[in-house]
N, C-alpha and C positions, 0 to 999 in steps of 0.2 A: 702643298707640301712641300718639304724639304728634298734635292733630288740633286746626286750626284752622279753625272756619266761620265767616265773613263771612255777615252778611244789613243785609237797608237800603236796598240800591241800589234802583237806579228814573229814571226818565223825569220830570223837572219843568223848567219852564221857567226861563228866565233871570231870576235873584233871587230864587230861589226857594230851601229850605234842603230836606235831608236827614239822615239821622243811621245813620250806620252802625256796626252791632256786631262784633263779632268775639268770639266764647264757644269758648275753650281749655278740653283737656280731656286727658287725660295725661302734665301736668308739676306742677311746681310752681308755679302759675302766678306765685305774689309776689316769685318769684325774678325773674323774667325783664324785662328792660326791654321793653316792646310799641313797635310801629311798624306807620304805615302808607304803604305807598309805591303808587302808581300808573301805568298805565302804557298810552298811549294808540297806537290803530293807528299801526305802523309808526316806534312811537320808542320808546326806553329804558326801562324802568322808574328811577322816578323818587322820589325821597323826597317824602314829603308831611308828615309828623308822625311825632315821640316821644314817649314818655313812660316812666320810671324806675322802676322796680323798685315804688316804696315811692308812686309816683303824684307827690315833691315837684317835678319837675324835668322841664319839658317844653318841645323843639325842635318848629322848623316852619320848612317850606321859605318862602322867601323871595315865592313867589307867593301863598300862601296864611295868609299870616300874617295876622290880623285881622278873617279872615273864617272861618275850622276852627279847632274846638279840642279836644284829647285830651286825654281822662281814662278812668277804670281805676276798676272794683271789684273789690278783692281778694277779696270775699266768694264776689261769682258768675263770678267766672273769666274777665271780659268787658271787651274796651277798647271804647272808643266813639271817633267820630270825628264830632263836631257841625260838619254842614256849611253856611254862612249866607250869603246873597249870592253865589248860586253864579254861574259864567258856562261860556259855552259850550267854551272853552278849559279846563274842567275837567272833560269827557268826558276816560270814561275805565272800565279795571279795575281797580278798588279791593282792591288786597292788602295783609291781614294777615298780618305777623310778629314773632314771638316770638324772642328772643336771650339766650342765657346763657353757655352754653360752647358751643351749641349752637343752630342757628339752625332755624328753622321758617317757614314758607310754609302761609297758606290758598291757595284754591282759587278766591277773587276775588269779587267782585262788579261788574256794570257800574252804572257810571253813567253817566244821556245828560242831559245839560243842551242845552235848542232856545233858540233866539231869539228 
């Protein structure tokens, strides 16, 4: 079965950095567009970033442009989210998403940014 396992979350001070990873299994990873979403308490799940199957095209939400970078390693079935200049408003559970003919979600990893 398809599994997406996020890691790399944690507690960081404002201005700091974190790198999230999402390891995929049970699917042909290079066929899938990959994305990161986040959900803060009491809020809807929001789009953060996405990357095409080849890695050639990336997309970012307005609130993270210039601070976050999405990348992927198709040889390792892994997608990354490098988060720099973190702000308290970036605090959320971050979810990995794989999308092709179907859509799959990971279980999420908590990111907490203290002021």
